[in-house]
C-alpha positions, 0 to 999 in steps of 0.5 A, spaced: 740 685 730 745 689 726 752 690 730 753 698 732 757 701 727 762 707 731 763 712 728 770 713 726 772 721 729 779 723 727 783 725 734 784 732 731 777 733 731 776 731 738 782 735 739 778 741 736 772 739 740 775 740 747 778 746 745 772 749 743 769 747 749 774 750 753 774 757 750 767 758 751 768 755 758 773 761 758 769 766 757 764 764 761 768 764 766 770 772 764 763 773 763 762 771 770 768 774 773 765 781 770 758 781 773 760 777 780 765 784 780 759 789 777 755 785 782 759 787 788 761 794 787 754 796 785 752 792 793 758 797 796 754 803 792 748 801 794 751 800 802 754 807 801 747 810 799 743 807 804 748 810 810 747 817 807 739 816 807 739 814 814 744 820 816 739 825 811 733 822 815 736 823 822 738 830 820 731 832 817 728 829 823 732 834 828 730 839 824 723 838 824 724 837 832 727 844 832 722 847 828 717 845 832 720 847 838 722 853 836 714 854 833 711 853 840 716 856 843 716 864 841 710 863 836 705 859 840 
């Protein structure tokens, strides 16, 4: 069998490859931070909307109960 030839890669091209990987990793980290922030702020907005929705439902049930009370008291 033939001996395996090792490819000669210059130090500059190795450093270049490492720099490219680092730049891609930094871009990925920035993207991840932006997406995480958007998700976190969306989750906070959803919690606020759920609270408002719950409050509005309680108000509508209370108004329905009051209107039913007045209906049966004065009209029925």
